[in-house]
C-alpha positions as CSV (number, residue, x, y, z in Angstrom):
1,M,-10.7,-13.0,10.7
2,F,-9.3,-10.7,13.4
3,L,-5.7,-11.3,14.4
4,D,-4.6,-10.2,17.8
5,T,-1.0,-8.9,17.6
6,N,1.0,-6.1,19.4
7,G,-2.0,-4.5,21.0
8,A,-4.2,-4.5,17.9
9,K,-6.9,-6.6,16.3
10,L,-6.0,-6.7,12.6
11,F,-8.8,-7.5,10.1
12,V,-7.4,-10.1,7.7
13,T,-8.9,-11.8,4.7
14,R,-7.7,-14.7,2.7
15,S,-8.9,-16.3,-0.6
16,G,-7.8,-18.3,-3.6
17,S,-5.8,-21.5,-3.9
18,I,-4.5,-23.2,-0.7
19,Q,-1.3,-24.1,-2.4
20,G,1.4,-22.3,-4.4
21,T,2.4,-18.7,-4.4
22,T,0.8,-16.3,-1.9
23,I,0.3,-12.6,-2.5
24,L,0.1,-10.3,0.6
25,A,-1.4,-6.9,0.0
26,I,-0.9,-3.6,2.0
27,G,-3.0,-0.5,1.4
28,G,-1.8,3.1,1.7
29,W,-2.1,5.8,4.3
30,I,-5.7,5.3,5.6
31,G,-6.7,3.3,2.6
32,S,-7.6,-0.2,3.8
33,S,-7.1,-3.6,2.1
34,E,-10.3,-2.8,0.2
35,L,-8.0,-0.9,-2.2
36,W,-6.8,-4.3,-3.3
37,Q,-10.1,-6.0,-3.4
38,E,-10.7,-6.2,-7.2
39,P,-7.1,-7.0,-8.3
40,L,-6.9,-9.8,-5.7
41,A,-10.2,-11.2,-6.7
42,M,-8.9,-11.5,-10.3
43,L,-5.6,-13.1,-9.1
44,S,-7.2,-15.5,-6.7
45,D,-7.8,-18.0,-9.5
46,S,-4.1,-18.8,-9.5
47,F,-2.7,-17.5,-6.2
48,T,-3.5,-17.5,-2.5
49,T,-4.4,-13.8,-1.8
50,V,-4.1,-12.4,1.7
51,S,-4.8,-8.8,2.7
52,Y,-5.2,-6.9,6.0
53,D,-6.3,-3.5,7.2
54,H,-3.2,-1.9,8.6
55,R,-3.3,0.0,11.9
56,G,-5.4,3.2,11.5
57,S,-7.4,1.9,8.5
58,G,-10.5,-0.2,7.8
59,L,-11.9,-2.5,10.3
60,T,-8.7,-3.0,12.3
61,I,-8.9,-1.9,15.9
62,A,-5.8,-0.3,17.3
63,D,-5.1,2.6,19.7
64,T,-3.5,5.5,17.9
65,A,-0.5,5.3,20.3
66,T,0.3,1.9,18.8
67,I,0.6,3.2,15.3
68,T,4.3,3.2,14.8
69,F,6.5,2.2,11.8
70,D,8.0,-0.7,13.7
71,N,4.5,-2.0,14.4
72,L,3.5,-1.6,10.8
73,I,6.4,-3.8,9.8
74,N,5.9,-6.4,12.5
75,D,2.2,-6.6,11.6
76,A,2.9,-7.7,8.1
77,V,5.1,-10.5,9.4
78,A,2.5,-11.4,12.0
79,V,-0.1,-11.8,9.2
80,L,2.2,-14.2,7.4
81,D,2.9,-16.2,10.5
82,A,-0.8,-16.4,11.4
83,N,-1.5,-17.8,7.9
84,N,1.4,-20.2,7.9
85,I,3.0,-18.4,5.0
86,R,6.7,-18.9,4.8
87,Q,7.2,-16.5,1.9
88,C,5.1,-14.2,-0.1
89,V,4.8,-11.8,-3.0
90,L,4.4,-8.5,-1.2
91,V,2.3,-5.9,-3.0
92,A,1.7,-2.4,-1.7
93,E,0.0,0.8,-2.7
94,S,0.9,4.5,-2.0
95,A,2.2,4.9,1.6
96,G,2.1,1.2,2.1
97,A,5.3,1.2,0.0
98,Q,7.3,2.3,3.0
99,T,6.2,-0.7,5.0
100,A,6.7,-3.1,2.1
101,L,10.2,-1.9,1.2
102,A,11.2,-2.2,4.9
103,V,9.8,-5.7,5.2
104,A,11.5,-6.8,1.9
105,A,14.8,-5.4,3.2
106,R,14.7,-6.4,6.8
107,R,12.9,-9.7,6.5
108,A,14.1,-10.7,3.1
109,D,13.5,-14.4,3.7
110,R,9.7,-13.7,3.9
111,V,9.4,-11.9,0.5
112,S,10.2,-13.4,-2.9
113,H,9.0,-10.5,-5.1
114,L,7.8,-7.0,-4.5
115,V,5.2,-4.9,-6.3
116,I,4.8,-1.2,-5.6
117,V,1.9,0.7,-7.0
118,D,2.1,4.6,-7.0
119,G,4.5,4.3,-4.0
120,M,4.9,7.1,-1.6
121,Y,8.3,6.3,0.0
122,S,9.7,9.8,0.7
123,R,7.9,13.1,1.0
124,G,10.8,15.5,1.5
125,L,8.7,17.5,4.0
126,T,9.0,18.0,7.7
127,T,5.9,17.8,9.7
128,Q,6.2,21.5,10.4
129,D,6.2,22.3,6.6
130,D,3.5,19.8,5.6
131,P,0.4,21.7,4.3
132,F,-1.6,18.5,4.0
133,L,-0.9,17.7,7.7
134,Q,-1.9,21.2,8.7
135,G,-5.1,20.7,6.7
136,L,-6.0,17.5,8.5
137,R,-5.7,19.3,11.8
138,A,-7.5,22.4,10.7
139,N,-10.3,21.1,8.6
140,Y,-10.3,17.3,8.3
141,P,-13.4,16.8,6.1
142,A,-12.4,19.4,3.5
143,T,-8.8,18.0,3.4
144,I,-10.1,14.4,2.9
145,E,-12.4,15.6,0.1
146,R,-9.5,17.4,-1.7
147,F,-7.4,14.2,-1.3
148,V,-10.1,12.1,-3.0
149,Q,-10.4,14.6,-5.9
150,L,-6.6,14.6,-6.3
151,C,-6.3,10.8,-6.0
152,I,-8.8,10.0,-8.7
153,S,-8.0,12.1,-11.8
154,E,-9.7,9.8,-14.3
155,I,-12.9,11.0,-16.0
156,D,-16.3,9.4,-15.4
157,A,-15.1,8.2,-12.0
158,E,-17.6,9.6,-9.6
159,H,-18.5,6.1,-8.5
160,I,-14.9,5.4,-7.6
161,K,-14.7,8.7,-5.7
162,S,-17.7,7.6,-3.7
163,W,-16.1,4.3,-3.0
164,G,-12.9,6.0,-2.0
165,R,-14.7,8.3,0.5
166,K,-16.3,5.3,2.2
167,I,-12.9,3.6,2.5
168,L,-11.3,6.6,4.0
169,S,-14.2,7.4,6.3
170,R,-13.4,4.3,8.4
171,A,-10.3,6.0,9.8
172,V,-10.5,8.4,12.7
173,P,-8.7,11.8,12.3
174,E,-6.2,10.9,15.0
175,A,-5.1,7.8,13.1
176,A,-4.9,9.6,9.8
177,I,-2.7,12.3,11.4
178,A,-0.5,9.7,13.1
179,L,0.0,7.8,9.8
180,R,0.8,11.0,7.9
181,I,3.4,11.9,10.5
182,I,5.0,8.4,10.2
183,G,5.1,8.8,6.5
184,S,6.9,12.1,6.7
185,E,9.4,11.1,9.4
186,T,10.2,7.6,8.1
187,D,13.4,7.2,6.0
188,V,13.5,4.0,4.0
189,S,16.4,5.1,1.7
190,G,18.7,2.5,3.3
191,D,16.1,-0.2,2.9
192,I,15.7,0.6,-0.8
193,Q,19.4,-0.2,-1.4
194,R,19.0,-3.6,0.4
195,V,16.0,-4.9,-1.5
196,Q,17.5,-7.6,-3.7
197,Q,14.2,-9.3,-4.8
198,P,12.7,-8.7,-8.2
199,V,10.5,-5.6,-8.0
200,L,7.8,-4.3,-10.2
201,V,7.1,-0.5,-9.9
202,I,3.8,0.5,-11.4
203,H,2.9,4.2,-11.5
204,G,-0.1,6.1,-12.9
205,E,0.7,8.6,-15.7
206,L,-1.7,11.1,-14.1
207,D,-0.8,10.7,-10.4
208,N,-1.4,14.0,-8.6
209,I,-0.3,12.7,-5.2
210,V,3.0,11.1,-6.1
211,P,4.5,12.5,-9.3
212,I,5.5,9.8,-11.8
213,E,9.1,10.9,-11.6
214,H,9.2,9.6,-8.1
215,G,8.2,6.1,-9.4
216,R,10.9,6.2,-12.0
217,A,13.4,7.3,-9.3
218,L,12.4,4.4,-7.1
219,A,12.8,1.8,-9.8
220,A,16.2,3.3,-10.7
221,A,17.3,3.1,-7.1
222,L,16.3,-0.5,-6.6
223,P,18.9,-3.1,-7.5
224,N,16.5,-5.3,-9.4
225,A,13.5,-3.4,-10.6
226,Q,11.4,-2.7,-13.7
227,F,9.1,0.3,-14.2
228,V,5.7,0.4,-15.9
229,M,3.8,3.5,-16.5
230,L,0.0,3.0,-16.4
231,A,-1.4,5.3,-19.1
232,G,-4.4,7.4,-18.1
233,A,-4.2,6.3,-14.4
234,G,-4.3,8.5,-11.3
235,H,-3.1,7.6,-7.8
236,V,-5.2,4.6,-7.1
237,P,-5.2,2.3,-10.2
238,T,-6.0,-0.6,-7.9
239,L,-9.5,0.9,-7.8
240,T,-9.7,2.5,-11.3
241,Q,-7.8,0.0,-13.4
242,P,-7.8,-3.2,-11.4
243,D,-7.8,-5.5,-14.4
244,K,-4.6,-3.9,-15.7
245,I,-3.0,-4.1,-12.2
246,A,-3.8,-7.8,-12.0
247,T,-2.5,-8.5,-15.5
248,L,0.8,-6.7,-14.8
249,I,1.3,-8.6,-11.6
250,R,0.4,-11.9,-13.3
251,Q,2.9,-11.2,-16.1
252,F,5.6,-10.1,-13.7
253,L,5.3,-13.3,-11.6
254,S,5.2,-15.6,-14.7
255,S,8.4,-14.1,-16.0
256,K,10.4,-14.3,-12.8
257,S,12.0,-17.3,-11.1
């Protein structure tokens, strides 16, 4: 379905049980909800699973001017409201971690548990010093290709790289640049301290985009978090190791009250 909210038409999907715990998934940077397709399919036997293409990604329609961090936060809540979901397990990948951490901190009543996969929550770069942003502006196709190669460090994964290219190709350069700038300028350090929900931080051992030390640091900074290293995984284990992601989430939720 398409959800009209705050000047955008968000593409939203829902599957699984109509009762019980709901998992809401957020993709990263210009990676759409398709990044979560396989883990959510595996989890839909026991949970209601909802995902959406955030502004600037996938099938969602949104003017680039409306891509702001406030709108990214409000969109997550709007998806919950539209599906009559009082509270959810919020799962996020890569740059989606910033949105998820802010929602968990600022709308704590709507989030019971949080799962962060290879979360990009602080770059430590200004937009003036960001070579990736400069690359997007100077040679967008080559920069995207390098990003795909860095994201997927697993061997025998050309089919995943092809899938990743297709996912990223649905974003226009202007949206990709806007989302990159938001990621660099947004500071969620205060939100991290306020997240009281149980959190599972999963990070790929071979992540070339967000070093594993950042994942460990995030888990250490959160008041109630556990860290799991995913052996042999790069930056997008939701695509390359979906079964392990689904299993870790299932175990996490079964062990938490």
